[in-house]
C-alpha positions in Angstrom: 20.6 17.2 -4.1 23.4 17.3 -1.1 22.3 18.3 2.3 24.3 19.5 5.1 24.6 17.6 8.2 25.2 18.8 12.1 26.0 16.5 15.0 25.1 17.4 18.4 27.0 15.6 20.9 24.7 15.0 24.1 26.7 13.3 27.5 23.7 11.8 29.1 20.4 10.6 27.7 18.3 12.9 29.4 19.8 16.0 27.0 19.3 13.4 24.0 16.0 13.0 25.0 15.4 16.7 25.3 17.2 17.4 22.1 14.9 15.0 19.9 11.9 16.4 21.4 13.2 20.0 20.5 13.7 18.6 17.1 10.3 16.9 16.9 8.7 20.3 18.0 10.3 22.2 15.5 9.0 20.1 12.8 11.7 17.6 12.0 10.5 14.5 10.7 12.5 11.1 11.9 14.3 10.6 8.6 16.1 14.0 9.3 17.8 12.7 12.1 19.5 9.8 13.8 20.7 8.8 16.9 24.3 7.7 17.4 25.3 5.6 20.2 27.6 2.8 21.3 25.4 1.8 24.0 22.2 -0.6 23.4 19.6 1.8 24.8 16.1 0.5 24.5 14.1 1.2 21.5 12.2 4.6 22.1 14.6 5.4 25.0 15.1 9.3 23.4 11.3 9.7 22.2 12.2 9.0 18.8 9.6 7.1 16.7 9.9 3.4 16.1 11.6 1.8 12.9 9.7 -0.4 11.0 11.4 -3.4 9.7 10.6 -6.5 7.4 12.9 -9.2 8.9 10.1 -11.3 10.0 9.0 -11.7 6.1 12.7 -13.3 5.0 12.1 -16.9 6.7 8.6 -17.1 5.7 9.7 -16.6 2.0 12.6 -18.7 2.3 10.8 -21.5 3.9 8.4 -21.3 0.7 11.1 -21.7 -1.6 13.0 -24.3 0.7 9.7 -26.1 0.4 9.3 -25.8 -3.2 12.6 -26.7 -4.1 12.5 -29.9 -1.9 9.3 -31.0 -3.4 10.8 -30.2 -6.9 13.8 -32.6 -5.8 12.1 -35.4 -4.4 9.2 -35.7 -6.8 12.1 -35.0 -9.8 14.1 -37.6 -9.0 11.5 -40.5 -8.1 9.8 -39.4 -11.5 12.5 -39.1 -13.9 14.0 -42.6 -14.4 11.6 -45.0 -15.9 11.6 -47.4 -13.1 9.2 -50.4 -13.0 7.4 -50.1 -9.5 5.3 -53.3 -9.5 2.1 -51.7 -8.7 3.5 -49.5 -5.7 3.0 -46.0 -5.7 5.6 -44.0 -7.7 5.8 -41.2 -5.2 7.1 -42.6 -1.5 5.7 -40.0 0.7 7.5 -40.8 4.3 11.0 -40.1 2.7 9.7 -37.0 1.1 8.7 -35.4 4.4 12.0 -35.5 5.7 13.5 -34.1 2.4 10.7 -31.4 2.4 11.4 -30.5 6.1 15.3 -29.8 5.7 14.4 -28.1 2.7 12.1 -25.8 4.4 14.4 -25.2 7.4 17.5 -24.5 5.2 15.9 -22.3 3.3 14.2 -20.3 6.4 17.8 -19.9 7.9 19.6 -18.8 5.0 16.8 -16.5 4.1 16.9 -15.3 7.9 20.7 -14.4 7.7 20.2 -12.6 4.3 17.5 -10.7 5.9 19.4 -9.9 9.0 22.7 -8.4 6.8 19.7 -6.6 4.4 17.7 -5.0 7.4 21.1 -3.8 9.5 21.9 -1.3 6.9 25.2 -2.5 5.8 25.3 -1.9 2.4 23.1 1.3 2.9 24.0 5.1 2.5 26.6 5.9 4.6 26.0 8.5 7.8 28.8 10.9 7.2 29.5 12.8 10.0 30.9 10.8 13.1 32.8 11.9 16.4 35.0 9.3 18.3 33.6 10.5 21.6 30.4 8.3 20.5 32.1 5.2 21.2 33.4 6.6 24.7 29.7 7.0 26.0 28.4 10.1 24.5 25.1 10.0 22.3 25.2 11.8 19.1 22.2 13.6 17.3 23.1 13.6 13.2 20.7 15.8 11.2 20.4 16.0 7.8 18.8 18.5 6.0 19.1 21.7 3.9 21.6 24.6 5.3 18.9 26.3 6.9 16.7 23.6 8.4 20.4 22.5 9.8 20.7 25.9 11.5 17.2 25.4 13.0 18.4 22.2 14.3 21.4 23.4 15.8 19.3 26.3 17.4 16.9 23.5 18.7 19.5 21.2 20.1 21.2 24.2 21.9 17.7 25.4 23.5 17.7 21.5 24.8 21.2 21.7 26.3 23.6 20.3 23.8 26.9 22.2 23.7 29.3 21.1 21.4 28.4 20.3 17.6 30.3 19.4 14.6 29.1 20.7 11.1 29.6 19.0 7.6 28.7 21.1 4.8 26.9 19.8 1.4 28.9 17.6 -0.6 31.9 17.8 1.7 33.5 14.1 2.8 32.6 12.2 6.0 34.3 11.1 9.0 
């Protein structure tokens, strides 16, 4: 199902915060609008809800997998060749600890990088509507919803002080 989009451009953070509040008062959920800005404002500056992320899970999964592979490699290389040890233990624990530590760190680092790429939404759906003035300091509020709801969003943002809009009908190309 295609949805319409409207992009409201705000000149300052106060207007953007009032527009977000107006959208929430009209019943828009956080999934229906995005805030676009080139300036790294702290999360929650505009009154929006906090986005949940799962970045902390990736290093733990990577560490467990790295440790498992390291144990498998160290145990396998010591048990596989039929070597006579002369009564000494087959598995030598102190050298294994070094390899297990390195495997754990390598797995955690690799999965952290993968997690950052995954959580940054680089490969997710494209936002669609955009205005170059956002890179010059404007703040954009992008609402994606049904045509009736987009009209309501435009009215709510106008009431909050947003004066410039760009509209993208359903099925039209972006940018």
